[in-house]
C-alpha positions in Angstrom: 35.5 166.1 229.9 38.6 164.7 228.3 39.1 160.9 227.9 41.4 159.5 230.6 44.4 159.2 228.2 44.0 162.8 227.1 43.9 163.9 230.8 47.1 162.0 231.5 48.8 163.4 228.4 47.7 166.9 229.3 49.4 166.5 232.6 52.5 164.8 231.4 53.4 166.4 228.1 53.7 170.1 229.2 56.3 168.8 231.6 58.4 167.3 228.9 57.7 169.4 225.7 55.1 169.0 223.1 54.5 171.6 220.6 54.8 173.1 217.2 58.4 172.1 216.6 58.8 169.2 214.4 60.6 166.1 215.6 63.6 167.1 213.4 63.8 170.4 215.2 64.5 168.9 218.6 68.0 168.0 219.6 68.2 164.8 221.6 70.8 163.8 224.2 70.5 160.1 223.5 73.0 158.8 221.0 72.1 156.1 218.4 73.5 152.6 218.9 73.0 149.2 220.4 71.3 149.4 223.9 71.0 146.8 226.6 67.6 147.4 228.3 66.7 145.9 231.7 62.9 145.7 232.1 61.2 145.4 235.6 57.6 145.3 236.6 56.3 146.5 240.0 53.3 147.4 242.0 51.4 150.7 241.8 54.0 152.5 243.9 56.9 151.3 241.7 58.0 149.0 244.5 58.2 145.2 244.7 60.2 145.2 241.4 60.9 142.0 239.7 63.0 141.5 236.6 60.9 140.7 233.5 63.6 140.5 230.9 66.7 142.0 229.4 66.7 142.9 225.7 69.1 144.4 223.2 67.7 147.0 220.8 69.3 149.0 218.0 68.2 152.6 218.3 68.7 154.6 215.2 68.9 158.4 214.8 65.6 158.4 213.0 63.9 156.5 215.9 65.2 159.0 218.3 64.2 162.0 216.2 60.7 160.7 215.6 60.1 159.5 219.2 59.6 155.9 218.3 62.2 154.4 220.6 60.2 154.0 223.8 57.3 151.6 224.4 56.3 149.0 226.9 58.6 146.0 226.7 56.8 143.7 229.2 54.0 141.4 228.2 51.3 143.4 230.0 48.1 143.6 227.9 48.3 147.4 227.7 51.6 147.0 225.7 49.5 146.1 222.7 47.4 149.3 222.8 48.0 152.2 220.4 50.3 155.0 221.5 49.2 158.6 221.4 50.6 162.0 222.3 54.2 161.1 222.0 56.2 164.0 223.5 59.9 164.8 223.5 62.7 167.1 224.4 66.4 167.1 224.6 66.6 165.2 227.9 63.1 163.7 228.3 60.4 162.0 226.3 57.2 160.2 226.9 54.0 158.6 225.6 50.5 157.6 226.4 49.1 154.2 225.3 45.4 153.9 225.4 43.4 150.7 225.0 40.0 150.9 223.2 36.9 149.2 224.3 35.2 148.3 227.5 38.4 147.9 229.5 40.1 151.2 228.6 43.4 150.5 230.3 46.2 153.0 229.6 49.8 153.6 230.2 51.8 156.8 230.8 55.5 156.5 230.1 58.1 159.1 231.0 61.8 158.7 230.1 65.0 160.6 231.1 67.7 160.6 228.4 71.5 160.8 228.7 74.1 160.6 225.9 74.5 156.8 226.4 71.7 155.7 228.7 68.1 156.2 229.6 65.7 155.4 232.4 62.0 155.3 232.3 58.9 154.6 234.3 55.6 153.6 232.8 52.5 153.8 235.0 49.8 151.3 234.0 46.2 152.4 234.8 43.0 150.5 234.8 39.7 151.8 233.2 39.1 154.1 236.2 42.5 155.7 235.8 43.9 154.1 239.0 47.6 153.1 238.8 47.7 149.3 239.1 51.3 148.6 238.2 54.5 150.0 236.8 57.2 149.1 234.3 60.7 150.4 234.8 63.3 150.4 232.1 67.1 151.1 232.3 68.9 151.3 229.0 72.7 151.5 228.5 74.5 151.9 225.2 76.8 148.9 224.7 78.1 149.5 221.2 77.3 150.1 217.6 74.4 148.5 215.7 75.5 145.8 213.3 75.9 147.3 209.8 74.9 150.9 210.4 77.9 152.4 212.0 76.0 153.6 215.1 
């Protein structure tokens, strides 16, 4: 039987595209630039949302092409776990983060991409693969990154 993070990835990634194409072969809708990102945390159903923080992040073309843009931004312990099975396509991308050890928490993140915005939901799971919380992100391009012309 597959480990829990592999089961989650097996379900999620075919929906968004993983495959033989290299990251450079995939065209992405999201444009490079400076993004304002609103971060919310909620319960297992994605309700009872509360604002955690707002951050600004410079997103480069290389980050977009190599799927290194998206990660958990809240201070939940699973945000420190390694990411695996990063998947991507023109309008969607996602990842699985898996903690190692006795408490094998995980997170499954799915993001929808537009030319100047994105939105994502990250389901946080306990060691028994039960969803115990969510992180929601809304990002909007607000300008160019300092010094890089994007």
